[in-house]
C-alpha positions in Angstrom: 186.2 115.1 91.9 188.8 114.1 94.4 189.4 115.3 97.8 185.4 116.3 97.1 183.3 114.9 99.4 179.2 114.7 98.7 176.9 113.8 101.3 173.9 112.4 99.8 170.3 112.9 101.0 168.9 109.1 102.3 165.5 107.8 100.6 162.8 108.7 102.4 162.3 105.0 103.4 165.8 106.0 105.4 164.5 109.1 107.2 162.8 109.3 110.5 158.7 108.6 110.2 158.4 112.4 112.7 160.4 113.9 109.2 157.3 113.0 107.3 153.3 114.6 107.4 150.7 111.7 108.3 147.8 113.0 109.5 146.7 109.8 110.4 149.6 108.7 112.0 149.0 112.2 114.4 145.3 111.7 114.6 146.3 108.1 116.1 148.7 110.0 118.4 146.5 112.6 119.6 144.3 109.8 121.0 146.8 107.5 122.6 147.8 110.5 124.6 144.1 111.6 124.5 143.7 108.0 126.4 146.3 108.6 129.0 144.6 112.0 130.5 141.0 110.0 130.8 143.2 107.1 132.2 144.6 109.6 134.7 140.7 110.8 135.4 139.3 107.6 135.9 141.9 107.3 138.8 140.2 110.1 140.5 136.5 110.4 139.8 136.2 112.1 142.7 137.9 115.2 140.7 134.2 115.7 138.9 132.3 115.4 142.1 134.9 117.9 143.4 134.4 120.9 140.1 130.5 120.2 140.5 130.4 121.6 144.1 130.9 125.0 142.7 128.6 125.0 140.2 126.2 123.9 142.5 126.2 125.9 145.1 125.9 128.8 142.7 122.8 128.1 140.9 121.4 127.3 144.8 122.2 130.9 146.1 122.5 132.6 142.9 118.9 131.3 141.7 117.5 132.0 145.6 119.2 135.3 146.0 118.3 137.1 142.7 115.1 135.8 141.6 113.4 138.7 141.9 115.6 140.5 139.6 113.3 139.6 136.5 111.0 142.2 137.8 113.2 145.2 136.7 112.3 147.0 134.1 115.1 145.7 131.3 115.2 142.4 132.5 112.7 140.6 130.1 111.1 138.9 132.9 111.3 135.1 132.9 112.5 132.4 135.0 116.0 133.6 136.6 116.9 130.3 136.6 116.4 129.5 133.1 118.8 132.5 132.6 121.2 131.6 134.7 122.3 128.4 133.8 123.9 129.3 131.1 126.0 131.7 132.8 127.0 129.0 135.0 127.9 126.5 132.6 130.0 129.4 131.5 131.6 130.0 134.6 132.2 126.8 135.1 134.0 126.2 131.8 136.1 128.9 132.3 137.2 128.2 136.5 137.9 124.4 135.0 140.2 125.1 132.2 142.0 127.9 133.8 144.0 125.6 135.6 145.1 123.3 132.8 148.5 124.6 133.1 148.8 123.4 136.7 148.3 119.7 135.0 151.7 120.4 132.5 153.4 122.2 135.1 153.5 119.2 137.2 154.4 117.2 134.3 157.5 119.6 133.6 158.7 119.4 137.4 158.1 115.5 137.1 159.9 114.6 134.1 157.1 113.4 132.3 157.0 115.7 129.3 161.0 115.5 128.8 161.0 111.8 128.5 158.1 112.3 125.6 160.1 114.6 123.8 162.4 112.2 123.2 160.3 109.7 121.8 158.8 110.1 118.0 155.4 111.4 119.1 154.1 114.5 117.7 154.2 117.2 119.9 151.0 118.7 118.6 149.9 115.6 119.9 151.4 116.4 123.4 149.2 119.5 123.5 146.7 119.1 122.0 145.7 115.9 124.3 145.6 117.7 127.3 143.0 120.7 125.0 140.9 117.7 124.1 140.3 115.9 127.4 139.7 119.5 129.1 137.0 119.8 126.4 135.2 116.4 127.0 135.2 117.3 130.3 133.4 120.4 130.2 131.3 118.9 128.2 130.4 116.8 130.6 130.2 118.9 133.4 128.0 120.9 131.3 124.6 118.3 130.7 125.4 117.1 134.6 125.1 120.7 135.2 121.6 121.6 132.3 120.5 118.4 134.0 121.2 120.0 137.2 118.8 122.9 136.4 115.6 121.3 135.1 115.7 119.7 138.5 115.6 122.6 140.1 112.6 124.5 137.5 114.9 125.6 134.7 113.4 125.5 131.3 114.9 124.8 127.8 112.4 126.3 125.3 115.5 126.1 122.4 115.0 122.2 123.2 118.0 119.8 121.8 119.3 122.1 119.5 120.0 124.6 121.7 121.7 122.6 124.6 123.8 121.4 122.1 125.1 124.9 121.1 125.2 126.0 124.6 127.4 122.8 125.3 129.5 122.9 122.1 130.0 126.9 122.9 131.3 125.8 126.4 133.1 123.3 125.4 135.1 125.8 122.4 135.7 128.0 126.1 137.2 125.7 127.6 139.3 125.5 124.6 140.3 128.6 124.7 141.4 129.2 128.8 142.9 125.3 129.0 145.3 125.8 125.5 146.1 129.6 127.4 146.8 128.5 130.5 148.9 125.3 129.2 151.3 128.2 127.3 151.1 130.3 130.2 152.6 127.0 132.3 155.5 126.4 129.8 155.9 130.4 129.8 156.1 130.9 133.8 156.9 127.6 135.3 155.6 128.5 138.4 152.3 127.7 140.5 152.1 130.6 142.3 152.5 133.1 139.2 149.5 130.8 137.6 147.3 130.8 141.1 147.9 134.9 140.8 146.9 135.2 137.3 143.9 133.2 137.1 142.4 134.4 140.3 143.2 137.7 138.8 141.6 137.1 136.0 138.3 134.6 136.9 135.9 137.0 138.5 136.2 140.1 136.3 136.3 137.9 132.8 132.9 136.5 134.7 131.3 139.8 135.7 132.5 141.6 132.9 129.8 139.5 131.0 125.8 138.7 131.1 126.3 135.7 133.2 124.5 137.0 136.0 122.7 140.2 134.6 121.0 141.7 131.5 123.2 143.2 129.4 120.6 146.3 129.7 120.8 146.6 133.5 124.7 147.1 133.2 126.5 150.5 133.2 127.8 151.7 129.4 130.9 150.7 129.8 130.3 147.2 130.8 128.6 146.9 127.9 131.3 148.0 126.1 133.7 145.7 127.6 131.6 142.6 127.3 131.1 143.4 123.5 134.9 141.5 123.3 134.7 139.7 126.3 135.0 135.3 124.5 132.8 134.9 127.9 129.6 137.1 127.0 129.9 135.1 123.2 130.2 132.2 124.4 126.6 132.8 126.3 125.7 134.9 124.3 125.6 131.7 121.2 124.0 129.4 123.7 121.2 131.6 125.2 120.8 132.4 121.5 119.9 129.1 120.8 118.0 128.8 123.7 115.2 131.0 123.3 112.1 130.1 122.5 112.9 131.3 119.0 116.3 130.9 118.4 118.4 134.1 116.7 120.2 131.7 114.2 122.2 134.6 113.4 123.7 135.7 116.3 125.0 131.6 117.3 126.8 132.3 114.2 128.5 135.1 114.8 129.4 135.0 118.1 130.4 131.0 117.8 132.5 132.4 115.0 134.2 134.4 117.3 134.8 132.1 119.7 135.8 129.4 117.4 138.6 131.3 115.7 140.0 132.5 119.5 140.2 128.9 120.3 141.9 128.0 117.0 144.6 130.6 117.7 144.7 129.5 121.7 145.9 126.4 120.2 148.4 127.5 118.1 149.8 129.8 120.7 149.9 127.1 122.8 152.2 124.8 119.9 154.4 127.9 119.4 155.6 128.1 123.4 155.8 124.6 123.4 158.2 124.4 120.6 160.0 127.2 122.4 159.8 125.1 125.5 160.7 122.5 123.8 164.4 124.5 122.9 165.3 125.4 126.4 165.3 121.7 127.3 
C-alpha cells in the first residue's frame, strides 16, 4: 500500500552475534576474561603471600592460645588444631573475597569496565570471570593452609574426600562473598563504604559461627544465629566430611544451602551489573 513504510526484520545472519544465545561462545568469553584476571594476579605474586600471612597468624596464635579448650566438657576432645584448620580456611575465604568489589570499583574508575561494554563480550562473562578467579584463588589458599596445618601437627581423618569437600565449601563461600562484594561495589561506588561494610561484617560473621568454638559451648542465641549463618554452613559441611566417620547428610544439607546462596549471589551480581550498565 502506497504511503506505508514496511520495516522488515533482518535475517538471523545479519543480526549482532550478541543477540543470539551461544553457550560455547559464552564459555569461551568467560574463560578469556578469567585468564585476564589470572594474568593480573600472576604479575603480583606477592599478593598470595600477603593473604596467607593472616591465616598463618591465626593458626599459630589461636592454636597456641586455645589449645586447652578441648578439655572443656562438651567440646568433644581431640586436637584443637584439627578443629581450627577448617575455621581458618573459611575465615580466610570470607576475608579475601569480601574485597572483590574493590577490584570492580577500580575498573569502573579507570574506565576499563565501560570500555568492555562496547565490545561483543557477554555481560555475564565480565562479572563471572572475577568470581571464578576469586574462587580458584580461594581453593589454592585453602590447600596451602591445609598443608601448613598438617606441618603443624593437624590430622585429617576424612582423607582426600574430606579435604576436597572442605576446599569446595570454602570456594563456594568465597563465591558468595565475592559476588555480593561485586554487587556492592557497583551500587555504592565508594571505597570508604566498602571498607566500612566489610569491616562491620567480617568479625560478626566469623564469631557467630563455629569457626573457633564448638557450638555446644556457645550461648543459645549464638547457636540460633549460627544456623542461619552461611559461614557456619560451609564449616559444618567441611568438618562433617573431615571426620573419621563422615556425616554425608550434613555435608549434603549444609553444602546445598551454600551452593544455593552462591547461585543467588551470582544472579544478584549480574542484575546489579545490568542496572549499572543502564546508568552509564
